[in-house]
C-alpha atoms as a printed R data frame, in Angstrom:
   type eleno elety resid chain resno       x       y       z
1  ATOM     1    CA   MET     A     1 105.956 102.964  89.932
2  ATOM     2    CA   PHE     A     2 107.173 103.379  86.352
3  ATOM     3    CA   ILE     A     3 110.507 101.819  85.357
4  ATOM     4    CA   VAL     A     4 111.492 100.876  81.807
5  ATOM     5    CA   TRP     A     5 114.738 100.051  79.982
6  ATOM     6    CA   VAL     A     6 115.235 102.028  76.775
7  ATOM     7    CA   LYS     A     7 118.063 103.066  74.494
8  ATOM     8    CA   ALA     A     8 119.091 106.528  75.632
9  ATOM     9    CA   LYS     A     9 121.620 107.717  73.064
10 ATOM    10    CA   GLN     A    10 120.356 111.275  73.307
11 ATOM    11    CA   PHE     A    11 121.061 111.270  77.073
12 ATOM    12    CA   MET     A    12 124.164 109.192  77.744
13 ATOM    13    CA   GLY     A    13 126.086 108.543  74.549
14 ATOM    14    CA   SER     A    14 125.405 105.026  73.308
15 ATOM    15    CA   ARG     A    15 124.631 103.470  76.692
16 ATOM    16    CA   ALA     A    16 121.217 102.098  77.575
17 ATOM    17    CA   GLY     A    17 119.454 104.182  80.223
18 ATOM    18    CA   ARG     A    18 116.880 103.251  82.795
19 ATOM    19    CA   PHE     A    19 114.095 105.780  83.083
20 ATOM    20    CA   ILE     A    20 112.419 106.258  86.442
21 ATOM    21    CA   GLU     A    21 109.338 108.306  87.239
22 ATOM    22    CA   TYR     A    22 109.288 110.126  90.559
23 ATOM    23    CA   GLU     A    23 106.862 112.878  91.556
24 ATOM    24    CA   GLY     A    24 105.572 113.181  87.990
25 ATOM    25    CA   ARG     A    25 109.012 113.606  86.371
26 ATOM    26    CA   VAL     A    26 110.773 110.992  84.248
27 ATOM    27    CA   GLN     A    27 114.578 110.980  84.145
28 ATOM    28    CA   ILE     A    28 117.385 108.468  83.784
29 ATOM    29    CA   ILE     A    29 119.175 107.207  86.892
30 ATOM    30    CA   ALA     A    30 122.228 109.389  86.182
31 ATOM    31    CA   GLN     A    31 120.094 112.524  86.379
32 ATOM    32    CA   TRP     A    32 118.366 111.438  89.599
33 ATOM    33    CA   SER     A    33 121.774 110.543  91.036
34 ATOM    34    CA   LYS     A    34 123.081 114.059  90.475
35 ATOM    35    CA   GLN     A    35 119.917 115.653  91.835
36 ATOM    36    CA   PHE     A    36 119.778 113.632  95.078
37 ATOM    37    CA   GLY     A    37 123.489 113.005  95.631
38 ATOM    38    CA   VAL     A    38 123.096 109.221  95.698
39 ATOM    39    CA   PRO     A    39 125.517 107.219  93.523
40 ATOM    40    CA   GLU     A    40 123.987 105.573  90.441
41 ATOM    41    CA   SER     A    41 125.194 102.157  91.550
42 ATOM    42    CA   ARG     A    42 123.463 102.582  94.914
43 ATOM    43    CA   ILE     A    43 120.164 103.542  93.264
44 ATOM    44    CA   ARG     A    44 120.373 100.515  90.942
45 ATOM    45    CA   TRP     A    45 121.194  98.201  93.869
46 ATOM    46    CA   ARG     A    46 118.300  99.531  95.933
47 ATOM    47    CA   LEU     A    47 115.787  99.105  93.100
48 ATOM    48    CA   LYS     A    48 117.092  95.607  92.320
49 ATOM    49    CA   ASN     A    49 116.654  94.666  95.974
50 ATOM    50    CA   GLY     A    50 113.030  95.773  96.217
51 ATOM    51    CA   TRP     A    51 113.315  99.324  97.513
52 ATOM    52    CA   SER     A    52 110.640 101.739  96.327
53 ATOM    53    CA   VAL     A    53 111.629 104.508  93.921
54 ATOM    54    CA   LYS     A    54 111.096 107.115  96.643
55 ATOM    55    CA   GLN     A    55 113.270 105.252  99.163
56 ATOM    56    CA   SER     A    56 115.958 104.557  96.546
57 ATOM    57    CA   LEU     A    57 116.308 108.225  95.664
58 ATOM    58    CA   THR     A    58 115.765 109.978  98.988
59 ATOM    59    CA   THR     A    59 117.463 107.746 101.573
60 ATOM    60    CA   PRO     A    60 120.879 109.242 102.353
61 ATOM    61    CA   VAL     A    61 123.967 107.107 101.838
62 ATOM    62    CA   ARG     A    62 125.592 105.986 105.062
63 ATOM    63    CA   TYR     A    63 129.300 105.446 104.893
64 ATOM    64    CA   MET     A    64 130.875 103.106 107.413
65 ATOM    65    CA   PRO     A    65 134.069 104.341 109.067
66 ATOM    66    CA   LYS     A    66 137.215 102.401 108.209
67 ATOM    67    CA   ARG     A    67 138.709 100.389 111.031
């Protein structure tokens, strides 16, 4: 697993980006989010809580119905 914090001005304005490697490709979370349809915040939460990169990107988001 390859995760590193870097300055990513060329990708996202002046924000810092987090690069993740998955299946031989390295992209920032925003790009993976768009590709897999998982919100950036959900990917960050999953990684922070010990999920693997593969699980974080490929597990669908389950929305709970409102009561």
